[in-house]
N, C-alpha and C positions, 0 to 999 in steps of 0.2 A: 296710681294717682290719688286714691282715697287717703293714703297715709300722708301724702304731701299736704293735702288740705287739712288733715288732722293736726299735723305739726305746726302749720302756720297759725291755726286757731289757738293751739296751746301756747305758742310764743307770745301772742298778743294778750291772752287772758291769764297766763300763769307767770311767764318769765319777765316780759318787758315791764309790767307795772312795778316789779320789785327792784329793778335797776333803772334809775331814771336817766342816767347819762351813759353814753357809750364810752369805750375805753379811750377814744381820741377827743373826748369832749373838753377836757381841761385846757389843752394847749390851743384850742380854737376859740377860747373865750377871751374877752377883753381883760386887761390887767385888773380893773376894779372888781370884776366878777371873781377873778382868781383870789384876790385879797379877801373878799367876802366869804368865799368857800373855805379858805384857810382859817379865817377868824372863827367861823362856825365850828370847824373841826377842832381848833384849839379849845374852844369853850367846852365841847364834848369831852375832849381829852382830860381837862381839869376836873371833870365830874367822875372819871374812872378811878377806882381804888388803886393804890400803889402798894404792891406786896412783892415778896420774893417768889421765885418759882417754886411750886410744889414739886415733890418727887415725881419722876416719870414712872414710878412703880405702878404696874397694872395696865399701862397703856398698850393697846393693840388697835389696829385699824378697825377690827370688828366692834370696838366700843362705840363706833360711829356708824354702825349699820353694815350690812353685808354688801359692800360695793355700791354702785350707783343705784339710786332709787328709780322706780318706773312711774311714769305718768301716762296711764294707758299702757301702750306698748312701746313708748318712747322713753329711753333712759336719759338721765340728767346730762351725761356727757354729750350726747348728740344734740340735746336742746341748747347747750352752751355753745357748741361748735356752730350750730345754725344761727345763733344770736351774734357771735363775734366774727365769723368769717364772712368774706365778701364773695359774690358770684358762686353761691353754694349750689351744689347738686345733691338732691336727697333721693334715696331709693324709696320704693313703695313699701319697704319694711321699716321706715323711719330712721334710716342710717344716713349720716352725712358722708357722701362718697368723695366729693371734691370741693375745693374752695381755696381762697387766698386769705392769709392772716396778715394784717398789719400789726405786727407784734408790739404790744405796749412796753415790754421789758427791754427790748433791744432796738426797736424801730426798724427791724428787718421785715421785708416782705417774704413770707414763706408760703410756698405752694403746698397745699395739703392734698394728699390722695390716700384713701383708705387702702391699707395693705399691710402684710406681715412685717415688711421692712421700712415702711414709710409712715405709718400712723403715728408713731412716737415722735415724729418731728414737731408735731403740735400736741401739747398736753394740757390738761385742765388743772390749773393751780388753785389750791385753797389759799386765798389772800392771807387769812390767818390760818396758819398750818394747824392740822389736827393735833399734832403733838404739842405745839405751843398752847393751843386751847386747853388741852388736857392738864397742862401744868399751870394754867392761869384761871382755873375756875370750872372747867367743863367736867371735872370729876364729880362735881356736885350736881350736875344736870342729870335728868333721867334719860334713859336710852332713846326714847322717842325724840326728845329735844336734841340730843347729840346727832341723831340721824338727820334731823331737819337741818342742823348746822352744816353737816357735811354736804348737803344737797341744795343749800340756799344759794340762788343765783347772785345774791349780793356778795357772797364770799367766793365766787368762782370766776375765773378768767381763762380763756384759751390763750396760751402763751408758747413761746419757743421752748421746746423740750429740754435743751441743754441748760437754759437759764433756770427752768423749773428744778432741774436736778441740782444745779449749783446752789439754789436757795435752800433746798431740803426743808428742814423745819425751823429755819432761822426767823428771828423777829427783826424789828426795825434796827436794833442795836448791832446786829451781826450781818444783815443783808438788806440791800436796797437795789431796785432795778438799775442796771447799767445805764439805761436811757434816762438821763437826769430830768428831762422835761415831764416825765410821767410820775416822778416821785411824789409830788404834791397830791395827786389824785390817789395814788397807791396808799399813802399814809392816811388820807381822809377815809378811804374805804376800810382800812383796818380798824380805825377808830369807830366807824359806824357799826361794823360787825361786833366788835367787843362790847359796845354799848348795847346793842340789840340783845345779846345773849348774857349780859351781866358778868362779863369776864373782867379781869384786872390787867394792869401792865406792871412790869418791873420798873425800877428807878432808871436803869440804863435805857430801857425801851422808851420810856416817856421822854427822857432827854433827847434821844435821837429823833423822836417824832416832832418835838418842839423845834429842833434845829431845822428840820425840813420845812415845816409849815411856816416858820418865820422868814424863810427865803422865798416864799411863793409870791408871784406878782412883782 
């Protein structure tokens, strides 16, 4: 039980303040609020530099740290699972054992149970993929900042494993969540992340983002 208490404390002091809205927050808001959020995201988008993709040369996962970072003895993956899943069961070693995901990418309800053949049903997606970040400015960040990027709750969502694999390292021009009602929040989150870390967007990416945001509300 000691680690359950520790995890709860960490969620409220570390994770929750960095992500102000839950994954289902957008579709539950009034139309006017949706428009305001979309307009704010558009304003942010117009402040981002527009450039071509840099070469992928030199990219490896290790450029963004050696796997999930630890907060105490809790790793980022389990913190995000605990944040995004419902009816969560947590072990005394800070691992999420069971829960239910209301998947933002597909709108499916997915039962999560830790195990060799079941854990991958729910995966943690980098909203701005690490490879995409590498090619749009992250090469110029230092190693500590890239590791922070890879573990930032703002850039992480628990999602359907197959949807995550389908996305791969796609940007907004090549992949959007199949569940259309979530696309506005997804694009707004990508823009927030790119703004926070000083990344840029490609011309095609910006056009795709604008098309989504202009349809919100």
